[in-house]
C-alpha positions as CSV (number, residue, x, y, z in Angstrom):
1,M,-52.2,5.9,-15.9
2,K,-51.1,3.0,-13.7
3,V,-47.4,2.8,-13.2
4,G,-45.5,-0.1,-11.6
5,I,-42.1,0.6,-10.0
6,D,-39.6,-2.0,-8.7
7,A,-39.1,-0.7,-5.2
8,R,-37.0,-3.5,-3.7
9,A,-33.8,-1.6,-3.7
10,I,-35.2,0.6,-0.9
11,L,-35.1,-2.4,1.5
12,G,-32.1,-3.0,3.8
13,K,-28.9,-1.0,3.7
14,R,-29.2,1.4,0.8
15,A,-26.4,2.0,-1.6
16,G,-26.6,4.2,-4.7
17,I,-29.5,2.3,-6.4
18,G,-31.5,2.2,-3.2
19,E,-31.1,6.0,-2.7
20,Y,-32.1,6.6,-6.4
21,V,-35.3,4.5,-6.0
22,S,-36.2,6.0,-2.6
23,Q,-35.7,9.6,-3.8
24,L,-37.5,8.9,-7.1
25,I,-40.6,7.6,-5.3
26,N,-40.5,10.3,-2.7
27,H,-40.4,13.1,-5.2
28,L,-42.9,11.5,-7.6
29,S,-45.3,11.5,-4.6
30,K,-44.8,15.3,-4.3
31,I,-45.4,16.2,-7.9
32,D,-48.0,13.7,-9.0
33,R,-51.3,13.0,-7.2
34,T,-53.2,12.0,-10.3
35,N,-51.6,8.8,-11.6
36,I,-51.6,5.5,-9.6
37,Y,-48.3,4.0,-8.6
38,W,-47.9,0.3,-7.7
39,L,-44.7,-0.2,-5.7
40,Y,-43.5,-3.8,-6.3
41,T,-41.6,-5.4,-3.4
42,N,-41.0,-8.7,-1.7
43,E,-41.0,-7.2,1.9
44,P,-42.9,-4.4,3.6
45,L,-41.5,-1.0,2.5
46,D,-42.5,1.0,5.6
47,L,-43.2,4.2,3.6
48,V,-45.6,7.0,4.3
49,L,-47.0,8.0,0.9
50,P,-50.2,9.5,-0.6
51,N,-53.2,7.3,-1.5
52,N,-52.2,7.1,-5.1
53,F,-49.1,5.0,-4.1
54,I,-49.9,1.3,-3.5
55,E,-47.5,-1.2,-2.0
56,R,-47.7,-4.5,-4.0
57,K,-46.0,-7.3,-2.1
58,I,-45.1,-10.3,-4.2
59,E,-43.7,-13.2,-2.1
60,A,-41.4,-15.5,-4.1
61,P,-37.8,-16.6,-4.4
62,R,-35.5,-14.4,-6.5
63,Y,-36.1,-15.5,-10.1
64,L,-39.7,-16.6,-9.5
65,W,-40.4,-13.1,-8.1
66,H,-39.8,-11.6,-11.5
67,L,-42.1,-14.1,-13.3
68,K,-44.9,-13.6,-10.7
69,T,-44.5,-9.8,-10.9
70,A,-44.6,-9.8,-14.7
71,L,-47.8,-11.8,-14.5
72,D,-49.3,-9.4,-12.0
73,I,-48.5,-6.5,-14.2
74,K,-50.2,-8.1,-17.1
75,T,-53.2,-9.3,-15.1
76,N,-53.8,-5.8,-13.6
77,N,-53.2,-4.1,-17.0
78,L,-50.6,-1.6,-15.8
79,D,-49.8,1.0,-18.4
80,V,-46.1,1.3,-17.6
81,Y,-43.6,-0.7,-15.6
82,H,-40.3,0.9,-14.4
83,S,-37.5,-1.6,-13.8
84,T,-35.3,0.5,-11.6
85,H,-32.4,-2.0,-11.6
86,S,-33.4,-5.5,-12.7
87,L,-33.0,-6.7,-16.3
88,I,-35.4,-9.6,-16.1
89,I,-38.9,-8.1,-16.3
90,P,-38.0,-5.8,-19.3
91,S,-36.8,-8.9,-21.1
92,I,-40.3,-10.5,-20.5
93,L,-42.7,-7.5,-20.9
94,G,-40.9,-5.5,-23.5
95,K,-42.9,-2.6,-24.8
96,K,-44.6,-1.6,-21.5
97,T,-41.3,-1.1,-19.7
98,V,-38.9,1.7,-18.8
99,L,-35.5,0.4,-17.8
100,T,-32.9,2.3,-15.8
101,I,-29.4,1.3,-16.7
102,H,-27.1,2.7,-13.9
103,D,-23.9,1.7,-15.6
104,A,-22.4,-0.7,-18.2
105,T,-19.9,-2.5,-15.9
106,S,-21.1,-5.9,-17.0
107,L,-19.8,-5.2,-20.5
108,I,-16.9,-2.8,-19.7
109,L,-15.5,-4.4,-16.6
110,P,-16.8,-7.9,-16.5
111,E,-14.0,-8.9,-14.2
112,T,-15.6,-6.8,-11.4
113,H,-18.7,-9.0,-11.4
114,L,-19.1,-12.1,-9.2
115,G,-18.2,-15.3,-11.1
116,R,-18.0,-16.1,-14.8
117,S,-21.5,-17.7,-14.9
118,E,-23.1,-14.6,-13.4
119,E,-21.1,-12.4,-15.7
120,M,-22.4,-14.2,-18.8
121,I,-26.0,-14.1,-17.6
122,S,-25.6,-10.4,-16.8
123,R,-24.2,-9.6,-20.3
124,F,-27.0,-11.6,-22.0
125,L,-29.8,-10.0,-20.0
126,F,-28.2,-6.5,-20.4
127,K,-28.4,-6.7,-24.2
128,L,-31.8,-8.4,-24.2
129,A,-33.5,-6.0,-21.8
130,I,-32.1,-3.0,-23.7
131,R,-33.4,-4.3,-26.9
132,K,-36.9,-5.1,-25.6
133,A,-37.6,-2.1,-23.2
134,K,-39.6,0.7,-24.7
135,K,-37.4,3.4,-23.1
136,I,-34.1,3.4,-21.3
137,I,-33.0,5.9,-18.7
138,V,-29.3,6.4,-17.9
139,P,-27.8,8.8,-15.3
140,S,-25.1,10.4,-17.4
141,N,-24.0,11.2,-21.0
142,S,-21.0,9.0,-20.4
143,T,-23.3,6.0,-19.7
144,K,-25.4,6.8,-22.7
145,I,-22.3,6.8,-24.9
146,D,-21.3,3.4,-23.4
147,V,-24.8,1.9,-24.0
148,L,-24.9,3.1,-27.6
149,R,-21.4,1.9,-28.3
150,L,-21.9,-1.5,-26.8
151,T,-25.4,-2.3,-28.1
152,K,-27.4,-1.7,-31.2
153,V,-30.1,0.4,-29.5
154,K,-31.3,3.6,-31.3
155,E,-30.1,6.8,-29.7
156,D,-33.6,8.3,-29.3
157,K,-34.5,5.3,-27.1
158,V,-32.0,6.4,-24.5
159,S,-32.7,9.4,-22.2
160,V,-30.2,10.9,-19.8
161,I,-31.7,11.8,-16.4
162,N,-29.1,12.9,-13.9
163,L,-29.4,11.8,-10.2
164,G,-29.8,14.4,-7.5
165,I,-29.0,15.5,-4.0
166,E,-31.3,16.4,-1.1
167,H,-31.5,20.1,-0.3
168,T,-31.4,19.1,3.4
169,F,-28.0,17.4,3.0
170,N,-26.0,20.2,4.7
171,R,-22.9,20.5,6.8
172,A,-23.2,19.4,10.4
173,T,-22.7,21.7,13.4
174,K,-19.7,21.4,15.6
175,K,-21.8,19.8,18.3
176,E,-23.3,17.2,15.8
177,L,-19.8,16.4,14.5
178,A,-18.4,15.9,18.1
179,L,-21.3,13.5,18.9
180,V,-20.8,11.4,15.7
181,K,-17.0,11.3,16.1
182,K,-17.5,10.0,19.6
183,K,-20.1,7.5,18.4
184,Y,-17.8,6.0,15.8
185,N,-14.5,6.7,17.6
186,L,-13.3,8.9,14.7
187,P,-10.0,10.9,14.8
188,K,-9.8,14.7,14.7
189,D,-8.8,14.9,11.0
190,Y,-9.2,12.2,8.3
191,I,-9.5,11.5,4.6
192,L,-12.9,9.9,3.7
193,F,-13.9,7.2,1.3
194,N,-17.6,6.2,1.0
195,A,-18.9,3.5,-1.2
196,T,-19.6,-0.3,-1.3
197,L,-16.4,-2.3,-0.9
198,E,-16.0,-4.0,-4.3
199,P,-13.3,-4.3,-6.9
200,R,-14.7,-1.6,-9.2
201,K,-14.2,1.1,-6.5
202,N,-10.4,0.5,-6.6
203,L,-9.8,0.2,-2.9
204,N,-6.6,-1.7,-3.5
205,G,-5.3,1.3,-5.5
206,L,-6.5,3.6,-2.7
207,L,-4.6,1.6,0.0
208,R,-1.4,1.6,-2.0
209,A,-1.6,5.3,-2.6
210,F,-2.4,5.8,1.1
211,D,0.7,3.7,1.9
212,L,2.7,6.2,-0.1
213,L,1.2,9.1,1.8
214,I,2.7,7.6,5.0
215,S,6.0,6.2,3.7
216,K,7.0,8.8,1.1
217,Y,5.2,12.0,2.2
218,K,5.4,11.3,5.9
219,M,1.8,12.4,6.4
220,K,0.1,10.1,8.9
221,I,-3.5,11.3,8.5
222,P,-6.1,8.5,9.0
223,L,-8.4,7.1,6.3
224,V,-12.1,6.6,7.2
225,V,-13.8,4.0,5.0
226,A,-17.6,3.8,5.1
227,G,-19.6,1.4,3.0
228,K,-21.2,-2.0,3.2
229,K,-19.1,-5.1,2.2
230,G,-19.6,-6.1,-1.4
231,W,-18.1,-8.8,-3.5
232,G,-14.4,-9.1,-3.1
233,Y,-14.3,-7.0,0.1
234,K,-11.8,-9.3,1.8
235,E,-9.0,-8.1,-0.5
236,F,-9.3,-4.7,1.1
237,F,-8.7,-6.0,4.6
238,D,-6.0,-8.5,3.5
239,L,-4.0,-5.7,1.7
240,S,-4.5,-3.3,4.6
241,K,-2.9,-5.9,6.9
242,E,-0.1,-6.7,4.4
243,L,0.8,-3.0,4.1
244,K,0.6,-2.6,7.9
245,L,-2.0,0.1,7.6
246,D,-4.6,-1.2,10.0
247,Q,-3.7,1.4,12.7
248,Y,-4.5,4.2,10.2
249,I,-7.7,2.7,8.8
250,F,-11.1,3.3,10.4
251,Y,-13.7,1.0,8.8
252,L,-17.3,1.9,9.6
253,D,-19.3,-0.5,7.4
254,W,-22.6,1.0,6.2
255,V,-23.7,4.2,7.8
256,D,-27.2,5.8,7.6
257,N,-27.7,9.1,5.8
258,C,-28.0,11.2,8.9
259,D,-24.7,10.1,10.4
260,M,-23.0,10.0,7.0
261,T,-23.7,13.7,6.5
262,T,-21.9,14.5,9.7
263,I,-19.0,12.2,8.8
264,Y,-18.6,14.0,5.5
265,S,-18.6,17.3,7.4
266,G,-15.5,16.3,9.4
267,A,-13.4,15.1,6.5
268,K,-10.3,17.1,5.2
269,L,-10.7,15.4,1.8
270,F,-13.0,13.0,0.0
271,V,-11.2,10.5,-2.2
272,Y,-13.0,8.4,-4.8
273,P,-10.6,6.5,-7.1
274,S,-13.3,4.4,-8.9
275,L,-12.4,2.5,-12.1
276,Y,-15.8,3.1,-13.6
277,E,-19.0,5.0,-12.6
278,G,-22.4,5.4,-14.2
279,F,-22.8,8.5,-12.1
280,G,-21.2,8.6,-8.6
281,L,-23.7,9.8,-6.0
282,P,-21.1,10.2,-3.2
283,L,-19.4,12.9,-5.3
284,L,-22.6,15.0,-5.0
285,S,-22.6,14.5,-1.3
286,A,-19.1,15.7,-0.9
287,M,-19.7,18.8,-3.0
288,K,-23.0,19.6,-1.2
289,I,-21.3,19.4,2.2
290,G,-18.2,21.4,1.1
291,I,-15.4,18.8,1.0
292,P,-12.6,19.0,-1.5
293,I,-12.4,15.9,-3.8
294,V,-9.7,13.8,-5.5
295,T,-11.3,11.4,-7.9
296,S,-10.8,9.5,-11.2
297,R,-10.6,10.9,-14.7
298,V,-12.8,8.1,-16.1
299,S,-16.4,7.5,-17.3
300,S,-19.0,9.8,-15.9
301,I,-17.0,11.3,-13.1
302,P,-15.6,14.4,-15.0
303,E,-19.2,15.1,-16.1
304,V,-20.5,15.0,-12.6
305,V,-17.8,17.0,-10.8
306,G,-16.9,19.5,-13.6
307,E,-14.0,21.6,-12.4
308,A,-14.8,21.0,-8.7
309,A,-12.3,18.1,-8.2
310,I,-8.7,17.0,-8.8
311,L,-8.9,14.3,-11.5
312,V,-6.4,11.5,-11.6
313,D,-5.7,8.3,-13.5
314,P,-7.0,5.7,-11.0
315,H,-4.3,3.2,-12.1
316,N,-1.5,5.7,-11.3
317,I,-0.8,5.3,-7.6
318,N,1.8,8.1,-7.5
319,E,-0.6,10.6,-9.1
320,L,-3.3,9.6,-6.7
321,A,-1.1,9.9,-3.6
322,S,0.5,13.3,-4.7
323,S,-2.9,14.7,-5.5
324,M,-4.3,13.7,-2.1
325,I,-1.4,15.2,-0.3
326,G,-1.5,18.3,-2.4
327,V,-5.1,19.1,-1.5
328,V,-4.6,18.3,2.2
329,R,-1.6,20.6,2.5
330,D,-2.8,23.4,0.2
331,E,-5.6,25.2,2.0
332,K,-6.1,27.7,-0.9
333,L,-6.5,24.8,-3.4
334,A,-9.0,23.1,-1.1
335,K,-11.1,26.2,-0.7
336,S,-11.1,26.8,-4.4
337,L,-12.4,23.2,-5.0
338,V,-15.1,23.6,-2.3
339,K,-16.3,26.9,-3.9
340,K,-16.5,25.2,-7.3
341,G,-18.3,22.3,-5.8
342,F,-21.0,24.4,-4.3
343,A,-21.7,25.8,-7.8
344,Q,-21.5,22.4,-9.6
345,V,-23.8,20.6,-7.2
346,R,-26.6,23.1,-7.8
347,K,-27.0,21.6,-11.3
348,F,-28.5,18.4,-9.7
349,S,-31.8,17.8,-7.9
350,W,-34.1,14.9,-7.2
351,E,-37.1,17.1,-8.1
352,R,-35.7,17.4,-11.7
353,T,-35.0,13.6,-11.7
354,A,-38.7,12.9,-10.8
355,E,-40.1,15.4,-13.3
356,Q,-38.1,14.1,-16.2
357,T,-38.9,10.5,-15.2
358,L,-42.6,11.2,-15.1
359,K,-42.3,12.7,-18.6
360,I,-40.8,9.4,-19.8
361,Y,-43.7,7.4,-18.2
362,K,-46.2,9.6,-20.1
363,E,-44.3,9.1,-23.3
364,V,-44.3,5.3,-23.0
365,N,-48.0,5.3,-22.2
366,G,-48.6,7.3,-25.4
């Protein structure tokens, strides 16, 4: 079987989708030495993989890349093509494709997408790709429910395959923590947020809750924000300045996995007040490291964290602030959440993600 995979998300500063694609390819290479994998990209991937993994570089501008790649797939008679995040090729190839839908934000929260024209294109392609793809992978039951509710796709076409966490993602030593704190000029204690800076992550809500932490609860613990700048990121910095919070905010931009592990290790609390998530990989990271969590009672998040987090209404600033202060000040509660987190995170692994995805490839190939 010849399987094509869109590997472009691996390139550059990886966010959630890039981590998913990287880990999927890595773990497929460990469990499958029989089938041939064509990794489609527009730049060199710089990966060390077995001989049955072939890098296929297609040089072309954004939209033309999809057309040239679709032609290459047909010309070389690939049996399956896995679109790991793009909606265009499934819309062209149809029956040969497996499509991963990470979330349904284009339909549920269109206002969090860049521009009305892009929103309309995204909504159109979302429905077209779902209709034409042979099989759809979603990361959570919540996302499956959303896809079924918002489209006319049949339930048996959609498979839930959870994301995973690396076994090597463990708490840093005191020495490692000291070095990373010095490198990034981090304070002794801090609350941590880690995700791309974009409207869906509710950073404005987090800042307003953090302002209450200082003004109402008189707790001047710094907030460390890690994540690359996405669409609408300027609102975060503008509001921070407006609320006079700049002295309490440590913004790190994107941080590589190695240092990010250590930064998690030093946090008193991980806060994640997202408005919508298809899964929420940073939540697994916090649980694996052993950091108590305050997060949103929306979409897939309760499914991912189980009982291992304090769940709040992300629109309720008072609830978010009081929950954060409650966990920081209550050591017994924090330890209880950490213990539950260790148990919950064991339910997820990239090995299982790869095994279940390979099963889908075989099913599509017939």
